[in-house]
N, C-alpha and C positions, 0 to 999 in steps of 0.2 A: 556130653550129650546136650543137644540143643533143647532149649525150653520150648515145649510144644503146647503153647497156650494161644488163645485168640479170643477177641471180643468183637462182635459184629452188631451193629444197630441197623434196623430197617424201619424207616419212618415214612409212611405214605398217608394219603387222605383216608385210607381204609383202616390201617393198623399202625401201632407203634410196638416194635419188637426189639428186645435187647437180649443177646445170648453171649455168655462167657463159657469157655470150655478149657479144661486142662486135661490133655490126653494121658498124662502121667499122674493122675490123681488117685483117689481111693474110693470113688463111687459116691462122693457126696453130691447131693442134688438140692436145688431150691427152685421149684417149678411153680409158676403162677400164670395160668392162662385164663382162669375163670370157667374152664370146661373140665369137670372132674375126671372123666375117663381119659381125656387127652393128657392131663397132668399125670395120671397113673401110668400111662404108656411111656411118657418121657422119663419119669422117675425110674421105671424098669430099665429103659435103655441106658441111662447113666449108671445105675447101680451094677448092672451085669456086664457092662463094657469096662467098668472100673475107671471111668472118666469123671472128673468133677464137672458138673453141668449146672449152670444157672440160667434160667429162662424167665423173663418178665415180658408178658405179651398182653397188649390191651387193644381192644377193638375201638376204632374211631367212628365206625359207621353202623355198628350193631349187627353186622352180617357175620354169622358164625363161620361160613365157608372161607371168607377172606382171612379170618384169624387163624384157622387151622392150616390153611395153605401157607401163609406168610411165616408162621411159626416153624413149620417144617423146612421151608426154604432157608430161613436164617440159621437154624441148627446145622443144616447141611453145609452152608457156606462157612460157618465158624469152624467146623471140623476140618473141612478142606484147607482152610487157611492155617489151622494149627498143625496139619500134617507137613506143611512147608514143601520142600522138594522131595520129601519122602525117603531121604537118604537113611540107610541102615535099618529099615523096617523089614519085618518078615514078608510082607506084601500079600501073600496068599493065605486064605484060611477057609475053614468049613466048620459048621456047627449044626448039630441036630438036637433040638430041645423039645421035650414033651411037656405038656401040661394036661394032667389027667388023661382023657381019651384022645387028645389032640397031639399031633406031632408036626413040627415045622423044621425046615432045613434052609440054611443060608450058606451060599458060596460067595466069597469075596476075592477080588483082585483089586488092590488099591492103586492100580495104574491110573494115570490121569487121562483116561479114555472112557468117557461116560457111556455106560449101557446098563439098562436094568430090565429085569424080567420079574414080574410079580404075579403070584397066584395066591390069593387069600381064601378063596372058596367060602365067602360069607353068604349065608342064605337069608338071614333076617334083614329087614329094611333099616333097622336101627339097633345099635348095641349101646346099652346104657344111655348116655346123652348125646350120642353122635350118629348121624345117618351113615348108612353103608357106603354111599358114594363119597362122603367126606372122609371116612376112615381110609378108603382106598386112595383118595387123593392125598391124604397126609403121607402115607407110605410112598406114593409115587413122587411127591415133591421132595421128600427127604432123600430118597435114593438118587434122583437125578441131580441133586445139588451136592452130593458127596463126591462128585467128579471121579467115579470109580466104576468098575464092572461088578454088578451085584445081581445074583439070582436068589430070590426069596420065595419059598413055596410052602404053603400048608399042605402037607402030604395027606392027612386025613383028620377027621374029628367030627363031633356032633354039635358041640356047644360053641357058638360063634365067639363068645367072649374068650373062651380058652384058645380058640384058633388064633385070634389076634394077639393075645398075650404070648403064646408060644412063638409067633412070628417075630415080634419085637425082641424077645429074649434070644432067639437064635441069631438074629442080626447083631445084637449086642455082643454075644459070646464070640461070634466069628470076627467081628470088628476088633474086639480086644486082642485077639491073637494076631490078626493081620497087621495091626498098627504097632505091635510090640517091637522093641528093639532086638535085633538079631545080632548077637555078639560076633558071629562069624561073618556077617555081612559088612563089607567095606564099601561105602558109598551107595550109589543108586542101585537098587536091585533089579537091573535090567541089562540085557546084552547090548542094548542101544546106548547105554550110558546116560540115558535121560528117560524120565517118565512122561 
């Protein structure tokens, strides 16, 4: 089996981001962005996808939006790189994850054809220490840089914190299954012979 690890650094005038990922890890995480709720969401993503994930993110301009966006971009790029040519993976997966009164669903195709559809159904303008639009942008930036087809939907719920947590956890569980090695799969899981 190929080693499915990657490290990506993204350094701009706005931010300095370093991400290391091991898709075949055990859910160990070390996340430092300086934004508590963002750290919590990324820890949940690593833990429930069972990937080892290390993120060190620093703002160079003091603008939270830039830090949130660049962190998501860099995580997505690192995972895409770690997937390599995606040979031998399960490729497709689906997960439905509840959190109390909220329920979210994620459907994933790890084909190298990016498309994403996101419905978080957030009502409040701010959840913990992140604005609604920055939370939405975090998910958007992560999904588009995973270089995959992903539909992520909060089906229902009342508590916005619960909605967002169930969304990241459903994404993590679906990704864990989709990126898993399929013992029956020989080579690229596509009739085209290429992803």
